[in-house]
N, C-alpha and C positions, 0 to 999 in steps of 0.2 A: 799033726801038721798037715796031713793029707786032707782031713776034714776041713781045716781052715782054708786051704787052697780051693777046695770044691765050693765052699761058701762064698769065697771072693769071686770065683768064676760065675757062680749063680747070680750074685748081686750085679756083676758087670752085665750079664745077659739081660736081667730085668731092667737095668738102667738103660741099656741100649734100646730095648723094646719101647720103653717109655719115651725116650728121646725120639725114636722113629715115629711114635704116635703123635708127639707134640709137633714134630716136623710136618706131619700131614695136616695138622690143624693150624699151621702157621698163618699169620695175616701178612698178605703181600700188598705192596703198593704198585699199581700200574701208573707210571708217571703221566700226569695230565688227565688221567681217567678217573682213578679212585682207588679204593682199598677193598680187598676181599679176603675171606677165610677159605683156605684150600679144603676141598672135600676130604673128609676123614675116612679114607679107605685103607685096606691092608693087603689087597690082592689086585693083580693086573692081568690082562690078557690081550692077545692080538691074533688076528687070523686074516690071511690073504687069499682065502678060498682054495687052499691047496688040497685038503683032504676031507673037508666037510665034517670035522669032528666037534666043533664048538657051536652050539646053539644055532644050527641051521644056516651055515654059510652057503653061498651059491657055487656055481661052477665057473671057474675062470680059466678054462682049459687053454684058451688061445692068447691070453694076455701075457705078454713077455715083460719081465722087469718089474712086476708088481711088488709092492712093499707095504707091510703093516708092521711098524716097529716102534719101540720105546714108549709103550703105554704108561709106564711109571712116571715119565717126565711130565705127564699132564697134571700131576700134583707135586711137582718139584718146586723147591724154594727159589730156584733160578727162574726168574720171570721170562727169560728168553729161550729156555729149553722147551722142547715140544715132542709130543708123539706125532708119528708121520704115517700118512696113507698116500700111496702113489699107485694109480690105476694101471699104468703101463700101456703098451701098444698091442694091437692085434684084435682078436674077436672074443666075444663073451656072450654067454646066455645066463641070465639071472645071476650075474656076478656080484657077490656081496663080500665086502672086506670091512673089518672093523677094528677099533681099539676099545678095550673094556677096562673099567675100574670098579671094584666091588669089595664087599665085605663077606667073609665066610665064617663069622663067629656068632651069627644070630642077631647082630645089631641091625636095626632097620632105620631107614631114613623116613622122615615124616611126609605124609601126603600134603599136596597143595602148598608146599614151601618152595619158592623159586630156586632154581639151579642156574648158574651162570657159566657159560662156556666161552673161553677166549680162543677164537678160531680164525684161521686165515686160509685162503686158497690162492695159489700162485701158478702162473704158467699159461700155456696155450692149448686149446682143445680143438681138434679137427676130427669130429666123429659123426657118424650116422647112428646116433644112439640117444638114450636118455640117461644122463648121469645125475644122480641126486644124492644129497647128504642129509641124513636123518639122525635124530637122537632117540635112543630106545631105553626104556626103563623096564627092569624085571624085578620080581620078588621071588628069589630062588630061581626055579626054572619056569615060573609063571610069568607070561608076558603081561606088562602093565600098560604101556603106551608107546606109540611111535609118533614123533613130532618132527616135521620137516623144518629145514632151515629157510624155507620160503621158495619152494619150487626148484627150478634148475639152479644148481650151484655153479655148474659150468655151462657156458653158452656155446652152442655150436659155432664153429669158425672163430673161436677165440673168446676168452673171458677171464677176468680176474676179480677177486673180491679181497679188499684190504682187510687187514686184521681188525676184528670187531668182537664186541662182547654181546652174546645173545642169551636171552632169558628163556628158560623152559620151566613149566610147572607140572610135575607128575601128579596125576589125579588120585593115586593110591600109594600106600606104603611100598617102599622098594629098597633093594640092597645092591643093585647092579645097574650101571649105566654104560651104554655103548654108543660110540660115534661111528656110523657106518656110511660107506658109499654103496649105492644100489644101482646097478646097471641091468635093465631088463633084457635088452638084446642090442648088440651093436658091433660095429667094426670100425676101426680108424686109429688115428694117432693121438695120443694124449701126453702132452709134455706138461703135466700139471701135478700138483701135490696138495694135500690137505695137511695143515699144521694145527694141532690142538695144543695150545700153550698151557692153559690152566683150566681146571674145573673148580668152581667156587660153590660152596654151600650157602654163602651169602656174599653180597657185593653191594657197595655203596658208591655211587658215582659222585664225583666232586661237583656239588651244586649247592645253591643256597637252600636253606630250610624255608619252605614256603608256608605262609599262614592261610588257612581256610576260614578263619574267623578273625576279623580285625577289631581292635578297640574302637568304640564310637564316642562322639562328643556327648557330654552329659551336662545337664543343668539341674542344680539342687539348691535348696535353701541353706543358709548358714546354720550349722549345727546338725544338719541331716547327714545320712550315710549313703554311700553308693559303691559301685565297683566298676573296674575296667577289666574286660576279658579279651583274650586272644588265644588261639590254638594253632598248632602245627598240623599240616595235612598228615593224616595217619597212613599206615601201610608198611609193606615190607621194604620200601626204598629208604626208610628213615632209620639211621643208627639208633640203638637204644641208649638210654642214659642221657637224655637231653637235659641240660641245665638252663634255668630261666632267670632273667634279671629285669625287673621293671626299672625304668629310668624316668626322670622328670627334667623338664626344661623350664626354668622360671625366667628365662630371658637372656641367660648368659652361657648357654651350652647344656649338653646332656650330662647328668650325673646319676650314679646309682642310688636307688632308694634303700633305706634300711627299715626294718620293722620298728615301729614306735607306737605312740598313742593314737596317731592319725592313720598310719599305714600298716597293714598286715598282709601277709601273702606275697611279699615282694619277690620271692623266688618260685612262684607258682604261675600258672596261667590265669589266675584270678586275683587281681589286686583289689583289696578291700580298703575303702576310704571311710574313716569313722569320724563322726562329730566334726564335720568339715569346718574349719575356720575361714572367715572371709579373706584371710591373707593368701589363700591358695587359689583364689579366683584367677582365671586365665592361665593356670599351669597347663603344660602340655605333657602327655605321658606316652610312652611306647614300651614294647616288650622286646628284649633281645633273647635269642636262643642260641646255644652252642652245643655241639656234640663232637665226639672224637671216636674214630675207629682206626686202630693201629696208628699210623703216622698221618692219617688224613683227618683234617679238621673241617667241620661243617658249621655254618652260622646263618642266622637270619635276623632281620629286624622288621618288626611290624610297622604298620602305618601309625601315625601319631594321632592322638585325640586330645581335645581341649576340654577342660573342666571349667564350667562357669558356676560360681558360688554366688547366689543372690543374697547380698547383705545390704544393710542400710544403717546409717548413723543419723539420729534425729537432729543433731546440732544443738546450739544454744541460742536462745532468744532473749531480748531486752531485760529489764529489771523491774522489780515491784514498784507500784505507784500507789498514792493515796490522795483522797480528796475529803473536804469537809462537806457535811450535809448543807445543801443550799448553794454551794458553789456551782460553777458551770459544769463541772464533772466531765471534762473532755480529756481523757488520757492521751498521752503522747503515743504515736504509732510505734508498734513493736518492730524492732529491727533485729537482724542476725548478728550475734557476736561471733559465732562460728557456724559456717555453712553446714547444711545436711550433706551427707555423702552416701553413695550407694553404687552397686555394680550395674544396675539397670536404669530404666527411665524413671525419674523421680516425679511424684505428684504430691500435692499438699492439701491438707484439710485442717482448718482451725476449729477448735472445740472450746466450749465454755461450761462452767459448772458453778452452782451456788454453794455447794457443800464440799467441794474438792474430792468428791467420790464419784458422783454420777455426772459424766460429761456428755454433751450433745453437740452435733455438728452445727456450725454457724453457716447459714445459707449464704452462698456466694463467696465465702472466705476460703479461696483455694489458691492463693499466691504464697510466695515464700515469706512475705511480710503481711502485717495486718494492722489496720488503724481502727481502734474501737470507736464507735459513734459516741457523741457526747450525750450526757443526760443519764448516765447510769445511776441507779438509786440505791444499790446495795453492793456489798462486797462480792466480787466475781473473780473466778479463777480461769485462767486461759492456758492452753497448750496447743502445740502444733503437731499433727500426725503426718509423718513422711512415709510414703509407700514407694518401694522399688519394684518395678515390673521388668522381668527378664525372661524372654522366651516363654511367656505365658505363666511363669511362676512369680508370685507376689509375696512380699514380706514387708512389714511395717515397723516403725520405731517412733518414739515420741521425744519431743524436746523437753526441756525443763518447764516447770509450771510458773507462770507469772500471776501474782496476786495484785488486783486493783482493789484497794480498800476504800470504802466509803465510811468516814468517821464522824462522830459527834464531837466537834472541835471545842477547844477550851473556852473561847469567848462566848460561844453559845451556851456553854454550860454555866458560866458566871451569870449571864443575863437570866437564864432560866431559874437558877437558884435564887437570885435576888427577887424575882417576881413571886416565886413561891413563898419567900420569907414575908413579903409585903402582905400577901393575901392571908397568911397565917396570923399576922398581927391584927 
């Protein structure tokens, strides 16, 4: 029974430690700003320069009412709780106060990965001094980097800094972070305090996902293949797990594309268009992107691009004609039964052939219709070539073939046969 109780207590302890670890890794939303993941630390420290025991604090012998407290609140799930530094009033020489958060279990944080500090200064300062706020990184007891919040954090004769999120990038591996106030020498009254609300190991501001590569207009021939490409600006400011969706607008609004025989890669940054049919000429395409971090959602829409597919239909022309040898042999003009169609500028060229295999251009016959000159002496075949030119791309198609037959007619055959019979007799 005792062993069972000990086991239960042990499990409770392990669970509480895990919960505390998860708590430190919680994702928080800062309303109207964005979402961040709290720095995963397990130890905290604070020093107000009282005895000089922790990593070289200064001497604040004359400062009255100085405070360095509640460092654990810098990674608290309450977004409005904070660690606090208050300089106090009086004199100081190299007065250093700080709040610290760190790990003591051998786990290190990566170099060159941004750290975000949610910080605020409030109050009034009347000092003959230099008051500065820095962020320091250590690896064990080894100093890594000191980075300023931007010069004077307090301005002499008064100064306030609204709550803001500041990014720092440690240049080497580290396991301890400190937020310090550093006063070289001074005397005066300071009714101010530093509030450190949150320290985030990553943070994503509420903003649109921006594209650094936009899709561009394309012109291809019918049956050819091409692609549309777009990409999001990369870097640490973009949440991972971006999802993509290509959309098309055929004239009645944007709809999501699905993979099929024409489109592939509809959920990637590269849309492949295969064996393009003429029916998708003038389609518009764009890429949408979405990402989520905690409760914060991020989205972006690329520019739109137009696809031109150069296609052409040869249309249908007149019907076959026939003449007897010796007649005037003046065929009726060829007319369009159905017009040629295409996506570009159309041009025409009539061709003729005596064997219905080898066709040659007819000089000057470059209109939609054609009137064959009279006097043809043998059967001839005609067709019309239609060419579509679109953005320097050309493609052609042919009409049906018309046969103009020159025949040895029945009457002539009778006369010829009779004459042959007479001569034979």
